C-alpha positions, -999 to 999 in steps of 0.1 A, spaced: 0 -1 0 30 24 7 43 18 -28 9 26 -44 6 60 -26 41 69 -40 30 59 -74 -1 83 -73 21 111 -60 45 106 -89 15 106 -114 1 137 -99 33 155 -99 40 145 -137 4 156 -147 9 189 -128 43 195 -145 29 187 -179 -1 211 -174 23 239 -164 45 233 -193 16 235 -217 3 266 -202 37 281 -204 38 273 -242 4 288 -246 13 320 -229 46 323 -249 28 316 -282 1 343 -275 27 368 -266 46 359 -297 16 364 -320 6 397 -305 42 412 -304 48 441 -328 73 421 -346 49 394 -357 43 391 -394 6 401 -390 18 436 -380 36 439 -413 4 437 -433 -19 463 -446 -56 459 -453 -66 476 -487 -94 502 -487 -120 505 -514 -110 534 -537 -134 526 -566 -159 553 -575 -139 581 -557 -121 611 -570 -83 605 -575 -73 640 -564 -92 634 -529 -72 601 -524 -38 616 -534 -43 647 -513 -54 627 -482 -25 625 -456 -40 593 -442 -38 574 -475 -5 588 -483 10 575 -451 -6 541 -456 -2 534 -494 21 540 -523 0 546 -554 7 539 -590 -19 557 -610 -28 545 -645 -52 565 -666 -74 547 -689 -96 563 -717 -134 558 -712 -168 572 -722 -185 554 -694 -171 572 -663 -164 608 -657 -127 618 -658 -109 616 -625 -129 587 -611 -111 556 -601 -125 528 -619 -106 498 -605 -77 490 -582 -53 463 -576 -51 447 -551 -89 445 -546 -105 461 -516 -105 442 -482 -73 423 -491 -45 422 -467 -12 426 -483 24 427 -470 37 462 -462 70 474 -476 100 484 -454 84 519 -450 53 503 -436 31 510 -466 14 490 -493 16 495 -530 -18 500 -548 -24 505 -586 -53 528 -592 -69 529 -626 -85 564 -633 -109 573 -660 -99 599 -685 -113 612 -717 -93 614 -749 -89 649 -762 -80 660 -797 -43 669 -785 -38 636 -769 -8 619 -786 -16 586 -802 7 556 -805 8 559 -844 21 594 -842 56 598 -852 65 622 -824 48 601 -797 80 593 -780 90 629 -778 57 640 -764 58 613 -736 62 627 -702 80 605 -677 59 594 -646 74 604 -614 81 574 -590 72 593 -558 52 623 -547 83 643 -540 95 638 -577 60 648 -588 62 681 -569 97 688 -583 85 680 -618 55 704 -615 78 731 -600 100 727 -632 70 733 -654 59 764 -636 
């Protein structure tokens, strides 16, 4: 009977140790997941820009701090000029952020074709092309040069 009590004590001690080790792993795992260095914190959820004016989006400090935009203008007779008609990635998607903590979003904006717009078949098309700035800072510098 003395041996049986010692055996039960050992079983209880082992079970307690296993439970405490398991709880320790659960606490460590939850701290790891919620830490600012976790991969989830390096992701950005994409807002819906479709149907909005491009100027309003590009002038908004909130969006400029959260996204890098690549704006592509598409000729259309269906939508008014300046309206965002599609985007990539789609709204609601969660994408990895860059080293700066921002997400890259392509915005496709409606524009109308005017008589002065150069066409691909024009011989001077290459000469008339305007380089697209890669950042807001370059855009401001380019506009200042034009003025």
